[in-house]
C-alpha positions, 0 to 999 in steps of 0.5 A: 499499499502506498501512503500519499505524500502530506504537506502540513500547512502550519499556520497557527502560532506555537502557543495557545493552541494544540495545532503544533503539537498535532502537526508533530504527532502527524509527522512522526506517525506519517514518516513511521509508516514510510510515507513523505511529509513536508512542513510549510510554516506559513502566517503565524506558524512561522513563530514555531521555529523562533529560538528561545521559546522552549516550554521544557516543563511541558515535554520534550524540547521543540527543536529535538522533536522537529529534528527527528521529522525535519531533515536536510533531505526534506527540509521544511518550507518557511513562508518568507513574506510571513517571516518579514511581516513579523519582523523575523529573519533567519537569525531568529530561527532555530539554527539546527532545524533545515529550511528552505525559504519559500515565496508565494510561487513555492508555496503554491507548487508545494500545494499543487504537488502534495498528494494531501494538504493538512492545514493545522 
């Protein structure tokens, strides 16, 4: 059985909701089943990659969880316009998580090429 490739559209901030935790769970399960999954951080979702906001008392460090799923072979996509609109640059993001900058055209291509898109 072939499991379709997923694009996780992460659009909510990493606080005040469980959206990021759900995305991490979906990524972990999907990769464990051998399917491809790619993350798109867009809108407020880009804040999930900002350094120094680790809620250590709530569970494992966010960076460690993401590094188990986001790899140099399959980097996350980060919407550049979303970063700029929030005054964020590459120097503010977790440096060990591989990501590619994505403009509107790259975002559209990622959505069209995915077998399934899961907005979170």
